[in-house]
C-alpha positions as CSV (number, residue, x, y, z in Angstrom):
1,X,0.0,0.0,0.0
2,X,2.9,2.4,0.8
3,X,4.5,1.9,-2.6
4,X,1.2,2.3,-4.5
5,X,0.4,5.5,-2.6
6,X,4.0,6.7,-3.2
7,X,3.5,6.2,-7.0
8,X,0.2,8.1,-6.9
9,X,1.9,10.9,-5.0
10,X,4.6,11.1,-7.6
11,X,2.0,11.4,-10.4
12,X,0.2,14.1,-8.4
13,X,3.5,15.9,-7.9
14,X,4.2,15.8,-11.6
15,X,0.7,17.2,-12.3
16,X,1.2,20.0,-9.8
17,X,4.5,21.0,-11.5
18,X,2.8,20.9,-14.9
19,X,-0.2,23.0,-13.6
20,X,2.2,25.4,-11.8
21,X,4.1,26.0,-15.0
22,X,0.8,26.4,-17.0
23,X,-0.5,28.8,-14.4
24,X,2.7,30.9,-14.3
25,X,3.1,31.0,-18.1
26,X,-0.6,31.9,-18.6
27,X,-0.1,34.9,-16.2
28,X,-2.7,33.4,-13.9
29,X,-0.7,33.5,-10.7
30,X,-3.0,36.3,-9.5
31,X,-6.2,34.8,-11.1
32,X,-7.5,34.6,-7.6
33,X,-6.4,37.6,-5.6
34,X,-6.9,35.9,-2.2
35,X,-5.7,32.6,-0.7
36,X,-6.9,29.8,-0.2
37,X,-10.2,30.9,-1.5
38,X,-11.0,32.7,-4.8
39,X,-12.8,36.0,-4.2
40,X,-13.9,34.5,-0.9
41,X,-15.2,31.3,-2.4
42,X,-14.0,27.7,-2.6
43,X,-14.5,27.8,-6.4
44,X,-14.2,30.5,-9.0
45,X,-17.3,32.8,-8.7
46,X,-19.9,32.3,-11.4
47,X,-19.8,35.8,-12.8
48,X,-19.0,37.4,-16.1
49,X,-15.4,38.4,-16.8
50,X,-14.6,41.9,-15.6
51,X,-16.9,41.7,-12.6
52,X,-15.6,43.7,-9.7
53,X,-16.1,42.2,-6.2
54,X,-16.3,44.4,-3.1
55,X,-13.0,44.3,-1.2
56,X,-11.0,43.2,-4.2
57,X,-9.2,45.6,-6.6
58,X,-8.6,43.0,-9.3
59,X,-11.7,42.2,-11.5
60,X,-12.5,38.6,-12.2
61,X,-10.9,36.8,-15.1
62,X,-12.6,33.4,-14.9
63,X,-10.2,31.4,-17.1
64,X,-7.2,32.6,-15.0
65,X,-9.1,31.9,-11.8
66,X,-9.8,28.3,-12.8
67,X,-6.1,27.7,-13.7
68,X,-5.1,28.9,-10.3
69,X,-7.8,27.0,-8.4
70,X,-7.3,23.6,-10.2
71,X,-3.6,24.0,-9.3
72,X,-4.5,24.5,-5.7
73,X,-6.9,21.5,-5.6
74,X,-4.3,19.1,-7.0
75,X,-1.6,20.5,-4.6
76,X,-4.0,19.9,-1.7
77,X,-4.5,16.3,-2.8
78,X,-0.7,15.9,-3.0
79,X,-0.3,17.3,0.6
80,X,-2.9,14.8,1.9
81,X,-1.2,11.9,0.1
82,X,2.2,12.9,1.6
83,X,0.7,13.0,5.1
84,X,-0.8,9.5,4.5
85,X,2.7,8.3,3.5
86,X,4.1,9.6,6.8
87,X,1.5,7.7,8.8
88,X,2.2,4.5,6.8
89,X,5.9,4.8,7.6
90,X,5.1,5.3,11.3
91,X,3.0,2.1,11.3
92,X,5.8,0.2,9.5
93,X,3.7,-0.5,6.3
94,X,6.7,-0.6,3.9
95,X,8.4,-3.5,2.1
96,X,11.9,-2.2,2.8
97,X,12.7,-0.3,6.0
98,X,12.2,3.4,5.5
99,X,13.7,5.7,8.1
100,X,11.3,8.2,9.6
101,X,13.5,11.2,8.8
102,X,12.7,11.5,5.1
103,X,8.9,11.2,5.3
104,X,8.9,13.7,8.3
105,X,11.0,16.2,6.3
106,X,8.8,15.7,3.2
107,X,5.6,16.3,5.2
108,X,7.1,19.5,6.7
109,X,8.4,20.6,3.3
110,X,5.0,20.3,1.6
111,X,3.5,22.5,4.3
112,X,6.2,25.1,3.6
113,X,5.5,24.7,-0.1
114,X,1.8,25.6,0.7
115,X,3.0,28.7,2.5
116,X,5.0,29.8,-0.5
117,X,1.9,29.2,-2.6
118,X,0.0,31.6,-0.4
119,X,2.9,34.2,-0.5
120,X,3.0,34.0,-4.2
121,X,-0.5,35.5,-4.2
122,X,-0.3,37.8,-1.2
123,X,3.1,39.2,-2.2
124,X,2.0,39.9,-5.8
125,X,4.1,37.2,-7.6
126,X,7.4,38.4,-6.2
127,X,10.1,36.8,-8.4
128,X,12.0,35.4,-5.5
129,X,8.9,33.9,-3.9
130,X,7.6,32.4,-7.1
131,X,11.1,31.0,-8.0
132,X,11.4,29.4,-4.5
133,X,7.8,28.0,-5.0
134,X,8.9,26.5,-8.3
135,X,12.0,24.9,-6.8
136,X,9.9,23.6,-3.9
137,X,7.7,21.7,-6.4
138,X,10.8,20.1,-8.0
139,X,12.3,19.3,-4.6
140,X,9.0,17.7,-3.4
141,X,9.0,15.4,-6.4
142,X,12.6,14.5,-5.9
143,X,12.0,13.6,-2.3
144,X,9.1,11.3,-3.3
145,X,11.3,9.7,-6.0
146,X,14.1,9.0,-3.6
147,X,11.6,7.3,-1.2
148,X,10.3,5.2,-4.1
149,X,13.9,4.2,-5.1
150,X,14.5,3.1,-1.5
151,X,11.6,0.6,-2.0
152,X,13.2,-1.0,-5.1
153,X,15.0,-4.3,-5.2
154,X,18.8,-4.0,-4.9
155,X,20.8,-5.1,-8.0
156,X,22.5,-8.5,-8.0
157,X,26.0,-7.3,-9.0
158,X,27.8,-4.0,-8.7
159,X,31.1,-2.7,-9.9
160,X,32.9,-0.3,-7.5
161,X,32.5,3.3,-8.7
162,X,35.6,5.5,-8.2
163,X,35.4,8.3,-5.8
164,X,36.3,10.9,-8.4
165,X,33.4,9.7,-10.6
166,X,31.0,10.1,-7.7
167,X,32.2,13.6,-7.2
168,X,31.6,14.3,-10.9
169,X,28.0,13.0,-10.6
170,X,27.3,15.1,-7.5
171,X,28.8,18.2,-9.1
172,X,26.6,17.6,-12.2
173,X,23.5,17.3,-10.1
174,X,24.4,20.6,-8.3
175,X,25.1,22.4,-11.6
176,X,21.8,21.1,-13.1
177,X,20.0,22.3,-10.0
178,X,21.5,25.8,-10.3
179,X,20.5,25.9,-13.9
180,X,16.9,25.0,-13.1
181,X,16.9,27.8,-10.5
182,X,18.2,30.2,-13.2
183,X,15.4,29.0,-15.5
184,X,12.8,29.8,-12.8
185,X,14.4,33.2,-12.2
186,X,14.3,33.9,-16.0
187,X,10.6,33.0,-16.2
188,X,9.5,34.8,-13.0
189,X,11.3,38.0,-14.2
190,X,9.6,37.7,-17.6
191,X,13.1,37.6,-19.3
192,X,12.5,34.6,-21.6
193,X,12.1,36.9,-24.6
194,X,14.5,39.7,-23.5
195,X,16.8,38.8,-26.4
196,X,14.0,38.8,-28.9
197,X,13.3,35.8,-31.1
198,X,17.0,35.2,-31.6
199,X,19.3,32.3,-30.9
200,X,22.3,32.2,-30.3
201,X,22.5,35.9,-30.7
202,X,20.7,38.4,-28.5
203,X,19.2,41.7,-29.7
204,X,21.2,41.5,-32.9
205,X,24.5,40.9,-31.2
206,X,26.6,38.2,-29.6
207,X,27.1,40.3,-26.5
208,X,24.5,43.2,-26.3
209,X,24.4,45.9,-23.7
210,X,23.4,44.2,-20.5
211,X,23.1,45.0,-16.8
212,X,24.4,42.1,-14.8
213,X,24.6,44.2,-11.6
214,X,20.8,44.0,-11.1
215,X,20.3,40.6,-12.7
216,X,19.7,39.0,-9.2
217,X,17.7,42.0,-8.0
218,X,15.4,40.6,-5.2
219,X,13.2,43.7,-4.8
220,X,11.1,44.8,-1.8
221,X,8.5,42.4,-0.4
222,X,5.0,43.6,0.4
223,X,1.5,43.5,-0.9
224,X,1.9,47.1,-2.1
225,X,4.6,46.0,-4.7
226,X,3.1,44.4,-7.8
227,X,5.6,42.3,-9.8
228,X,3.2,41.0,-12.4
229,X,4.8,41.2,-15.9
230,X,8.1,42.2,-14.3
231,X,9.7,45.4,-13.0
232,X,13.3,45.1,-14.4
233,X,14.6,47.1,-17.4
234,X,15.2,45.1,-20.6
235,X,19.0,45.3,-20.3
236,X,18.7,43.6,-17.0
237,X,16.3,41.0,-18.3
238,X,18.6,40.4,-21.3
239,X,21.5,39.7,-18.8
240,X,19.3,37.1,-17.0
241,X,18.5,35.5,-20.3
242,X,22.2,35.3,-21.2
243,X,23.1,33.9,-17.8
244,X,20.5,31.2,-18.4
245,X,22.0,30.4,-21.8
246,X,25.6,30.3,-20.4
247,X,24.3,28.1,-17.6
248,X,22.7,25.8,-20.2
249,X,26.0,25.5,-22.0
250,X,27.9,24.6,-18.8
251,X,25.3,22.1,-17.7
252,X,25.4,20.4,-21.1
253,X,29.2,20.1,-20.9
254,X,29.0,18.6,-17.5
255,X,26.3,16.1,-18.4
256,X,28.1,15.2,-21.6
257,X,31.3,14.5,-19.5
258,X,29.2,12.5,-17.1
259,X,27.7,10.4,-19.9
260,X,31.1,9.8,-21.5
261,X,32.9,8.9,-18.2
262,X,30.3,6.6,-16.9
263,X,29.5,5.0,-20.3
264,X,33.2,4.2,-20.7
265,X,33.6,2.7,-17.2
266,X,30.3,1.3,-16.1
267,X,28.4,-0.5,-18.9
268,X,25.6,-1.6,-16.5
269,X,24.5,2.0,-16.2
270,X,23.9,2.4,-20.0
271,X,20.1,2.6,-19.7
272,X,20.4,5.4,-17.2
273,X,22.9,7.3,-19.3
274,X,20.8,6.9,-22.5
275,X,17.8,8.3,-20.7
276,X,19.8,11.3,-19.4
277,X,21.2,12.0,-22.8
278,X,17.8,11.9,-24.5
279,X,16.2,14.2,-21.9
280,X,19.2,16.6,-22.2
281,X,18.8,16.8,-26.0
282,X,15.1,17.3,-25.7
283,X,15.5,20.0,-23.1
284,X,18.1,22.0,-25.1
285,X,15.8,21.7,-28.2
286,X,12.8,23.0,-26.3
287,X,14.8,25.9,-24.9
288,X,15.8,27.0,-28.4
289,X,12.3,26.6,-29.7
290,X,11.0,28.7,-26.8
291,X,13.0,31.6,-28.0
292,X,12.5,31.1,-31.8
293,X,8.8,30.7,-31.6
294,X,8.1,33.3,-28.9
295,X,7.3,30.9,-25.9
296,X,4.4,28.8,-27.2
297,X,2.4,27.5,-24.1
298,X,2.9,23.8,-25.0
299,X,6.6,24.1,-25.6
300,X,7.2,26.3,-22.5
301,X,5.3,24.0,-20.3
302,X,7.2,20.9,-21.7
303,X,10.5,22.8,-21.0
304,X,9.6,22.9,-17.3
305,X,8.5,19.2,-17.2
306,X,11.6,17.9,-19.1
307,X,13.8,19.9,-16.7
308,X,12.2,18.1,-13.8
309,X,12.5,14.7,-15.5
310,X,16.2,15.4,-16.3
311,X,16.8,16.3,-12.6
312,X,15.0,13.1,-11.5
313,X,17.0,10.9,-14.0
314,X,20.4,12.2,-12.6
315,X,19.0,11.7,-9.1
316,X,18.1,8.1,-9.9
317,X,21.7,7.6,-11.2
318,X,23.0,9.0,-8.0
319,X,20.8,6.6,-6.0
320,X,21.9,3.6,-8.0
321,X,25.6,4.5,-7.4
322,X,25.3,5.3,-3.7
323,X,22.3,3.8,-1.9
324,X,21.8,0.5,-3.7
325,X,25.5,-0.3,-3.6
326,X,25.4,0.3,0.2
327,X,22.4,-2.1,0.5
328,X,24.1,-4.9,-1.4
329,X,27.3,-4.8,0.7
330,X,25.3,-4.5,3.9
């Protein structure tokens, strides 16, 4: 039962990430100006678009409201599933022993994620808050995947993996994580098209006028500061976009080195490496298409989803090289 519920939770987490990206890319983060209700109701009010409600400055846009509320409904289901997983671990309903620490942290983390969901609305889609909320969604899915991998059967044989290769794998995972954060920062600052519909050039140049000093501008926090559609100058947004492109290049080089090194030395990891390589190729292609075709909703959403799948595939490789090896020798 624990493993089945864990799989359901992972599916819910993936749906939450997809809906979160769809909501953000559809500029629907403030589709409901209050939280957890929508104009004081548990569903989107049944009124015509443009209706103004007493006590709310933002008029109703029903389509955006429903995007936001469906996201909240699924996120709530995910939270309940994670708490159920915690109670199953407490009762010992797992095939392989699962320490209490990871489920406890995951349950705490999903509550924190709910708080960031609230702050996304109440703090007027502050880029730092929205980016943290995005990363929280990825982290929640990663924690669930790690628990599922802990419930898998250990391999029969294992070749010792050199320490320097483990360091390369961990470094690649960290660099990929930083690149995902940069991607979130690019999106939440509305910098995806700051270079125009150009790749690999930007604003007609290989290195246009940019403002890197303010690229990581956090900005004041408060309900009186509205960050919808961004507040940065285009030179600053262009610098964020270029940082994301440079990060993509560095990440690609590290993953390429990882695939080459592990493929040369550990043939039994070939399936993992093929998956990572395929997802990397897809992700780079989607990133380029995002720019060339002016961020189509389907491609932009897939870009978020494939980023998560790439992260999970590298995480699964780390699990196989560390945790399962430990189990076998134990």
